[in-house]
C-alpha positions, 0 to 999 in steps of 0.5 A: 485481522488478515495479514500479509503472507509475505511482507518487506515494509519500509517506513521512512518519514519524507516530504510530499511529492513535489518537490522530490522528498528528502528522508530523515533519519528517523524510520517505523515498521508497521506492525505485522499480525500472523497470517494464514497459509497457503498448502504445502504442495502449492508452495508460499505464494499459494496461486498468487506466484505468478501472474500466469497462475491468477490472471483474474485482473484486480478491481476497485471493488475486490480490493476496497470497501467503502468503509470499515472499522478500526477500533472505535473509528470509522475510515472511509474510502474517498478517492479511486483510480485504475490504471495500467501506467504502472511508471505513472502511479508511482515516483522515484525513478527507481520503483519506476524502473522497476516496477518496469521491469517486472512486467507491471500492468496495472494500479489500483488506488484509492485513498482512505480518511479516518476522520475521528483519527486525523489520519489518512493515506493511499493505498495502491496495488500493482500486478507484477509478472511474479512474486521475485519482482514484486519483491525486487520492486519494494526493496526499492520503495524508500526516500522519493519512491513510493505511490503517487497520493491520490488526492479527493476532490473535496474535504480534506483528501484533497490535499494528501501529499502536501504534508509529511508523513511516513511510506512502506511497502510489501510484496505479497507474491506477485504484487506489490503493495504501496502505502502512503500515510500523513495526518489531515492536519499535514503536520509532520509526525515528530515523535516516535508515538505519531510515527507508531500511529501512522504505522498502526494506520498503515496497518488497519488500512492494508488489513482491512482493504487489499489483504482480504480479497489478496489472502482470498486469491493465493488460500483460494484462487479466487479474489 
């Protein structure tokens, strides 16, 4: 699987978005496998160091397949959304300020369900002006600052955000990727093993969705 070229991971056990969550002392990090590297002449961010170098807008079709396989489980997309008011689609003043000052002009979200694993998550890609802006915004992710969960109209993911889970953030070129994951049971992940399971789900979600298209942009200049 492709992994993020430049990643800043933060995993904080937290409550749902409403009311604003309070982080506990438990944290987790997603694993990351080796990633392909762009040509040395392009620099570490390849063709996606800035939006000026990479002007083609993001689309749902580019980023989010309808489903993918993760081990023996099928993970299905249940909701999508695309918008330009980035501050309204993230939670937390610090993150809102960071994406605003970073010139975010587009946010594309999707929610996925792994019924077999009993896990669900929302992933969002935000289009900022530069890699520096994306890295700065990623560092603001934390207690109360994460992607706004995108609920489906029906089914288990209609309740996403009502339980407790983990959030993670990474920067890839001028893109900020934010992920929220929780159990469909809405139960708090109480053990290290449970938190690691959710972190693995996050890794599989990123590697099989947004990271595929963004890596192609980075290496080839096209989605």
